[in-house]
Structure formats: structure tokens, C-alpha cells
C-alpha positions, -999 to +999 in steps of 0.1 A: +064-252+281+035-229+275+057-198+277+080-214+251+050-220+227+038-184+231+073-171+224+076-191+192+041-182+181+050-145+185+082-149+166+064-164+136+038-136+137+065-108+135+083-125+106+052-123+084+039-088+091+029-069+060+055-043+050+085-059+066+098-077+035+113-059+005+086-074-018+059-060+005+074-026+004+077-027-034+041-036-037+030-009-013+050+017-032+037+005-065+001+006-053+006+041-038+020+054-071-010+039-090-035+054-065-020+089-066-019+088-104-056+078-106-065+106-081-046+132-101-063+120-133-097+122-116-091+158-104-078+169-138-107+152-157-132+179-147-107+207-153-100+195-189-136+193-198-143+229-185-113+243-205-124+225-237-159+240-236-146+276-232 
């Protein structure tokens, strides 16, 4: 009985892990693209200000 409960509990846990569903993967990719874009903007911000002053 207890082993059966543990087995079902583990099955439910694996079904809901983040990144296993297509929606999760889409959200992770969307966030990653957003983050990379912001980091590139941040790096280029200082460069554009230096070039404008020269």
C-alpha cells in the first residue's frame, strides 16, 4: 500500500516538472531571447555613448 502511494506521488511529480511541456519550453525560449536582447542592449549602450562624444 505505501509503495503504491509513493509510486503515484512520483508519477505526478514527473508530469509537472518545469520544461517538460511545450508551453514551458516556449516560455523558457521567449524569456531567454528577451534576456539576451537586454544584455546586448546594455553592452552596446556604453559603446554608443562613447562614439557619439567623439
